[in-house]
One Martini backbone bead per residue (centre of mass of N, CA, C, O) as a GRO file, in nm:
protein
  282
    1UNK     BB    1  -7.088   7.676  -8.186
    2UNK     BB    2  -7.364   7.825  -8.029
    3UNK     BB    3  -7.659   7.873  -8.145
    4UNK     BB    4  -7.973   7.999  -8.132
    5UNK     BB    5  -8.110   7.745  -8.250
    6UNK     BB    6  -7.986   7.538  -8.051
    7UNK     BB    7  -8.096   7.661  -7.793
    8UNK     BB    8  -8.396   7.626  -7.859
    9UNK     BB    9  -8.391   7.315  -7.892
   10UNK     BB   10  -8.295   7.249  -7.601
   11UNK     BB   11  -8.534   7.384  -7.454
   12UNK     BB   12  -8.761   7.212  -7.578
   13UNK     BB   13  -8.653   6.934  -7.488
   14UNK     BB   14  -8.663   6.989  -7.181
   15UNK     BB   15  -8.966   7.036  -7.164
   16UNK     BB   16  -9.053   6.756  -7.260
   17UNK     BB   17  -8.915   6.581  -7.038
   18UNK     BB   18  -9.052   6.720  -6.789
   19UNK     BB   19  -9.347   6.643  -6.886
   20UNK     BB   20  -9.319   6.321  -6.919
   21UNK     BB   21  -9.185   6.182  -6.668
   22UNK     BB   22  -9.403   6.227  -6.444
   23UNK     BB   23  -9.629   6.065  -6.594
   24UNK     BB   24  -9.480   5.795  -6.595
   25UNK     BB   25  -9.458   5.763  -6.290
   26UNK     BB   26  -9.766   5.778  -6.226
   27UNK     BB   27  -9.827   5.517  -6.425
   28UNK     BB   28  -9.580   5.297  -6.382
   29UNK     BB   29  -9.352   5.302  -6.628
   30UNK     BB   30  -9.124   5.371  -6.425
   31UNK     BB   31  -8.875   5.129  -6.351
   32UNK     BB   32  -8.716   4.980  -6.114
   33UNK     BB   33  -8.549   4.756  -5.947
   34UNK     BB   34  -8.820   4.574  -5.818
   35UNK     BB   35  -9.059   4.720  -5.918
   36UNK     BB   36  -9.380   4.782  -5.937
   37UNK     BB   37  -9.668   4.690  -6.143
   38UNK     BB   38  -9.988   4.834  -6.082
   39UNK     BB   39 -10.064   4.831  -6.376
   40UNK     BB   40 -10.279   4.636  -6.509
   41UNK     BB   41 -10.245   4.273  -6.560
   42UNK     BB   42  -9.973   4.196  -6.397
   43UNK     BB   43  -9.980   4.302  -6.123
   44UNK     BB   44  -9.821   4.299  -5.782
   45UNK     BB   45  -9.592   4.126  -5.899
   46UNK     BB   46  -9.306   4.014  -5.997
   47UNK     BB   47  -9.146   3.946  -6.298
   48UNK     BB   48  -8.894   3.803  -6.153
   49UNK     BB   49  -8.904   3.475  -6.019
   50UNK     BB   50  -8.572   3.414  -5.986
   51UNK     BB   51  -8.491   3.618  -5.736
   52UNK     BB   52  -8.640   3.396  -5.556
   53UNK     BB   53  -8.677   3.178  -5.269
   54UNK     BB   54  -8.745   2.901  -5.018
   55UNK     BB   55  -8.437   2.869  -4.976
   56UNK     BB   56  -8.133   2.936  -4.820
   57UNK     BB   57  -7.984   2.843  -5.047
   58UNK     BB   58  -7.813   3.111  -5.225
   59UNK     BB   59  -7.939   3.385  -5.086
   60UNK     BB   60  -8.294   3.372  -5.154
   61UNK     BB   61  -8.442   3.346  -4.904
   62UNK     BB   62  -8.676   3.468  -4.680
   63UNK     BB   63  -8.450   3.593  -4.481
   64UNK     BB   64  -8.326   3.763  -4.760
   65UNK     BB   65  -8.522   3.937  -4.927
   66UNK     BB   66  -8.443   4.231  -4.810
   67UNK     BB   67  -8.136   4.209  -4.966
   68UNK     BB   68  -8.168   4.187  -5.279
   69UNK     BB   69  -8.336   4.462  -5.276
   70UNK     BB   70  -8.409   4.780  -5.195
   71UNK     BB   71  -8.731   4.739  -5.253
   72UNK     BB   72  -8.728   4.475  -5.029
   73UNK     BB   73  -8.688   4.571  -4.726
   74UNK     BB   74  -8.983   4.516  -4.609
   75UNK     BB   75  -8.946   4.208  -4.564
   76UNK     BB   76  -8.772   4.279  -4.295
   77UNK     BB   77  -8.900   4.580  -4.171
   78UNK     BB   78  -9.188   4.541  -4.156
   79UNK     BB   79  -9.532   4.582  -3.994
   80UNK     BB   80  -9.731   4.415  -4.237
   81UNK     BB   81  -9.679   4.106  -4.252
   82UNK     BB   82  -9.701   3.813  -4.463
   83UNK     BB   83  -9.792   3.576  -4.286
   84UNK     BB   84  -9.995   3.451  -4.013
   85UNK     BB   85 -10.090   3.375  -3.696
   86UNK     BB   86 -10.414   3.250  -3.598
   87UNK     BB   87 -10.522   3.326  -3.277
   88UNK     BB   88 -10.758   3.315  -3.036
   89UNK     BB   89 -10.612   3.528  -2.828
   90UNK     BB   90 -10.597   3.760  -3.094
   91UNK     BB   91 -10.902   3.774  -3.144
   92UNK     BB   92 -11.163   3.981  -3.272
   93UNK     BB   93 -11.497   3.975  -3.212
   94UNK     BB   94 -11.731   4.055  -3.471
   95UNK     BB   95 -12.059   4.205  -3.620
   96UNK     BB   96 -12.003   4.450  -3.836
   97UNK     BB   97 -11.925   4.281  -4.055
   98UNK     BB   98 -11.984   4.186  -4.361
   99UNK     BB   99 -12.066   3.997  -4.585
  100UNK     BB  100 -11.944   3.861  -4.849
  101UNK     BB  101 -11.912   4.050  -5.164
  102UNK     BB  102 -11.954   3.832  -5.424
  103UNK     BB  103 -11.908   3.894  -5.795
  104UNK     BB  104 -11.895   3.638  -6.000
  105UNK     BB  105 -11.769   3.532  -6.335
  106UNK     BB  106 -11.742   3.390  -6.624
  107UNK     BB  107 -11.418   3.341  -6.797
  108UNK     BB  108 -11.139   3.371  -6.939
  109UNK     BB  109 -10.845   3.154  -6.908
  110UNK     BB  110 -10.507   3.102  -6.761
  111UNK     BB  111 -10.211   2.913  -6.738
  112UNK     BB  112  -9.917   2.948  -6.511
  113UNK     BB  113  -9.569   2.899  -6.466
  114UNK     BB  114  -9.373   3.083  -6.217
  115UNK     BB  115  -9.202   2.855  -6.048
  116UNK     BB  116  -9.325   2.922  -5.746
  117UNK     BB  117  -9.606   2.882  -5.907
  118UNK     BB  118  -9.954   2.845  -5.979
  119UNK     BB  119 -10.146   3.027  -6.227
  120UNK     BB  120 -10.472   3.174  -6.249
  121UNK     BB  121 -10.586   3.376  -6.524
  122UNK     BB  122 -10.797   3.631  -6.591
  123UNK     BB  123 -10.892   3.787  -6.913
  124UNK     BB  124 -11.147   3.894  -6.796
  125UNK     BB  125 -11.444   3.955  -6.638
  126UNK     BB  126 -11.465   3.806  -6.303
  127UNK     BB  127 -11.520   4.023  -6.106
  128UNK     BB  128 -11.594   4.089  -5.746
  129UNK     BB  129 -11.512   4.262  -5.439
  130UNK     BB  130 -11.662   4.404  -5.144
  131UNK     BB  131 -11.487   4.654  -4.939
  132UNK     BB  132 -11.602   4.908  -4.781
  133UNK     BB  133 -11.711   5.012  -5.083
  134UNK     BB  134 -11.484   4.856  -5.242
  135UNK     BB  135 -11.377   4.759  -5.561
  136UNK     BB  136 -11.242   4.434  -5.641
  137UNK     BB  137 -11.078   4.285  -5.892
  138UNK     BB  138 -11.042   3.989  -6.038
  139UNK     BB  139 -10.730   3.827  -6.156
  140UNK     BB  140 -10.617   3.588  -5.958
  141UNK     BB  141 -10.479   3.259  -5.885
  142UNK     BB  142 -10.304   3.067  -5.621
  143UNK     BB  143 -10.063   2.828  -5.479
  144UNK     BB  144  -9.983   2.685  -5.150
  145UNK     BB  145  -9.724   2.434  -5.048
  146UNK     BB  146  -9.813   2.488  -4.794
  147UNK     BB  147  -9.964   2.675  -4.599
  148UNK     BB  148  -9.929   3.001  -4.466
  149UNK     BB  149 -10.143   3.012  -4.282
  150UNK     BB  150 -10.214   2.985  -3.935
  151UNK     BB  151 -10.379   2.786  -3.667
  152UNK     BB  152 -10.259   2.771  -3.373
  153UNK     BB  153  -9.991   2.647  -3.539
  154UNK     BB  154 -10.155   2.525  -3.778
  155UNK     BB  155 -10.069   2.358  -4.084
  156UNK     BB  156 -10.182   2.318  -4.387
  157UNK     BB  157 -10.162   2.179  -4.713
  158UNK     BB  158 -10.327   2.439  -4.838
  159UNK     BB  159 -10.332   2.755  -5.041
  160UNK     BB  160 -10.555   3.002  -5.161
  161UNK     BB  161 -10.523   3.288  -5.382
  162UNK     BB  162 -10.729   3.577  -5.427
  163UNK     BB  163 -10.663   3.834  -5.653
  164UNK     BB  164 -10.721   4.184  -5.601
  165UNK     BB  165 -10.811   4.500  -5.779
  166UNK     BB  166 -10.780   4.822  -5.837
  167UNK     BB  167 -10.731   5.081  -6.054
  168UNK     BB  168 -10.503   5.203  -5.828
  169UNK     BB  169 -10.357   4.926  -5.689
  170UNK     BB  170 -10.522   4.792  -5.486
  171UNK     BB  171 -10.517   4.513  -5.246
  172UNK     BB  172 -10.696   4.192  -5.235
  173UNK     BB  173 -10.711   3.888  -5.030
  174UNK     BB  174 -10.821   3.556  -5.057
  175UNK     BB  175 -10.810   3.291  -4.818
  176UNK     BB  176 -10.777   2.931  -4.874
  177UNK     BB  177 -10.794   2.640  -4.685
  178UNK     BB  178 -10.645   2.298  -4.678
  179UNK     BB  179 -10.717   1.963  -4.624
  180UNK     BB  180 -10.692   1.639  -4.612
  181UNK     BB  181 -10.909   1.461  -4.858
  182UNK     BB  182 -11.117   1.539  -5.060
  183UNK     BB  183 -11.145   1.632  -5.358
  184UNK     BB  184 -11.114   1.919  -5.551
  185UNK     BB  185 -11.314   2.050  -5.793
  186UNK     BB  186 -11.149   2.284  -5.904
  187UNK     BB  187 -10.875   2.124  -5.942
  188UNK     BB  188 -10.976   1.922  -6.152
  189UNK     BB  189 -10.960   2.148  -6.384
  190UNK     BB  190 -10.642   2.223  -6.347
  191UNK     BB  191 -10.439   1.980  -6.330
  192UNK     BB  192 -10.432   1.887  -6.636
  193UNK     BB  193 -10.255   2.164  -6.708
  194UNK     BB  194  -9.992   2.165  -6.538
  195UNK     BB  195  -9.798   1.956  -6.701
  196UNK     BB  196  -9.827   2.155  -6.980
  197UNK     BB  197  -9.710   2.406  -6.843
  198UNK     BB  198  -9.537   2.710  -6.853
  199UNK     BB  199  -9.431   3.034  -6.879
  200UNK     BB  200  -9.652   3.018  -7.071
  201UNK     BB  201  -9.957   3.076  -7.149
  202UNK     BB  202 -10.261   2.869  -7.102
  203UNK     BB  203 -10.543   2.810  -7.234
  204UNK     BB  204 -10.875   2.699  -7.062
  205UNK     BB  205 -11.103   2.881  -7.089
  206UNK     BB  206 -11.382   2.869  -6.908
  207UNK     BB  207 -11.394   3.022  -6.572
  208UNK     BB  208 -11.544   2.985  -6.251
  209UNK     BB  209 -11.492   3.135  -5.949
  210UNK     BB  210 -11.741   3.014  -5.795
  211UNK     BB  211 -11.612   2.713  -5.782
  212UNK     BB  212 -11.447   2.766  -5.519
  213UNK     BB  213 -11.630   2.834  -5.275
  214UNK     BB  214 -11.568   3.110  -5.083
  215UNK     BB  215 -11.823   3.146  -4.948
  216UNK     BB  216 -11.878   3.317  -4.629
  217UNK     BB  217 -11.968   3.407  -4.274
  218UNK     BB  218 -11.659   3.330  -4.197
  219UNK     BB  219 -11.389   3.562  -4.109
  220UNK     BB  220 -11.075   3.702  -4.152
  221UNK     BB  221 -10.931   4.037  -4.072
  222UNK     BB  222 -10.644   4.203  -4.218
  223UNK     BB  223 -10.337   4.385  -4.232
  224UNK     BB  224 -10.093   4.344  -4.497
  225UNK     BB  225  -9.922   4.141  -4.741
  226UNK     BB  226  -9.727   4.022  -4.950
  227UNK     BB  227  -9.573   3.682  -4.978
  228UNK     BB  228  -9.393   3.828  -5.188
  229UNK     BB  229  -9.188   3.986  -5.360
  230UNK     BB  230  -9.188   4.308  -5.214
  231UNK     BB  231  -9.397   4.300  -4.969
  232UNK     BB  232  -9.639   4.469  -4.995
  233UNK     BB  233  -9.827   4.691  -4.823
  234UNK     BB  234 -10.191   4.711  -4.769
  235UNK     BB  235 -10.327   4.442  -4.756
  236UNK     BB  236 -10.639   4.292  -4.776
  237UNK     BB  237 -10.733   4.038  -4.558
  238UNK     BB  238 -10.916   3.725  -4.630
  239UNK     BB  239 -10.977   3.455  -4.407
  240UNK     BB  240 -11.108   3.164  -4.395
  241UNK     BB  241 -11.233   2.955  -4.152
  242UNK     BB  242 -11.287   2.747  -4.343
  243UNK     BB  243 -11.181   2.413  -4.408
  244UNK     BB  244 -11.093   2.249  -4.673
  245UNK     BB  245 -11.053   2.001  -4.933
  246UNK     BB  246 -10.775   1.780  -5.039
  247UNK     BB  247 -10.581   1.591  -5.222
  248UNK     BB  248 -10.276   1.442  -5.236
  249UNK     BB  249 -10.248   1.455  -5.549
  250UNK     BB  250 -10.306   1.759  -5.582
  251UNK     BB  251 -10.067   1.859  -5.419
  252UNK     BB  252  -9.847   1.711  -5.579
  253UNK     BB  253  -9.892   1.855  -5.849
  254UNK     BB  254  -9.816   2.141  -5.745
  255UNK     BB  255  -9.539   2.063  -5.629
  256UNK     BB  256  -9.402   1.934  -5.890
  257UNK     BB  257  -9.427   2.195  -6.087
  258UNK     BB  258  -9.224   2.337  -5.934
  259UNK     BB  259  -8.944   2.447  -5.840
  260UNK     BB  260  -8.712   2.326  -5.626
  261UNK     BB  261  -8.687   2.615  -5.454
  262UNK     BB  262  -9.035   2.565  -5.417
  263UNK     BB  263  -9.000   2.313  -5.203
  264UNK     BB  264  -9.169   2.470  -5.055
  265UNK     BB  265  -9.417   2.773  -5.101
  266UNK     BB  266  -9.388   2.889  -4.792
  267UNK     BB  267  -9.403   3.145  -4.592
  268UNK     BB  268  -9.324   3.240  -4.307
  269UNK     BB  269  -9.433   3.357  -4.036
  270UNK     BB  270  -9.525   3.670  -3.902
  271UNK     BB  271  -9.530   3.928  -3.715
  272UNK     BB  272  -9.799   4.104  -3.579
  273UNK     BB  273  -9.748   4.372  -3.419
  274UNK     BB  274 -10.051   4.448  -3.294
  275UNK     BB  275 -10.248   4.354  -3.491
  276UNK     BB  276 -10.560   4.336  -3.589
  277UNK     BB  277 -10.788   4.050  -3.565
  278UNK     BB  278 -11.086   3.977  -3.732
  279UNK     BB  279 -11.393   3.806  -3.648
  280UNK     BB  280 -11.650   3.699  -3.844
  281UNK     BB  281 -11.967   3.634  -3.679
  282UNK     BB  282 -12.311   3.581  -3.648
   0.00000   0.00000   0.00000
């Protein structure tokens, strides 16, 4: 028998649930399978790195990413996917874009092997980049070998991604490509930690993002996506025109550290689909 007291308790409980659940969804705390966690320090990429690979064997390769989870369908049918081939005949040269406004500063960092790549994560305030008046805070950087973006069909040996985010989850990535040559000074500080790090973060002390030397007054800008599942679109990409150098041993260290199904760990280039790619040059 349902008493009046029981009815009142059920009513109060239902009110509580209806008031709490919407706020949880708005803050990104209620996650479905494969859903992004856009708030906090975990960044815009998936938590389970073993759910996708870079080889077709096993049904988890790049051509099938869109079929692994319902939330990853955009990997297959999206219109703003990255990386792309940046070709001279499709680039719009403009002079209205401002020089890159990077304000980085040294802070504590940690290295982590995510299986499909090596990530350097800043644990404090590492500074930011300003794009069209919006401040994007630097969160982490990671490497892809070989490079993901190509230039007129040419793919270089390595690409570094500097991932930035706003407080409300918008993402901007700076891409730096490298060809084989002299050793990279920034990687000299990271490589010694790579062979010793696993899935757990390993503190590496103070790291200055400015040592990446990403500043340049020539860069490409386009609207794209994350290059790993769930391939979220709306990412502001800034790809430096200058190609820097890296040694063969440094590339090998990054390559050897990742899991077998992520060798190489570069997503194939995606269709541009009429998107404008702007080249800023003074």
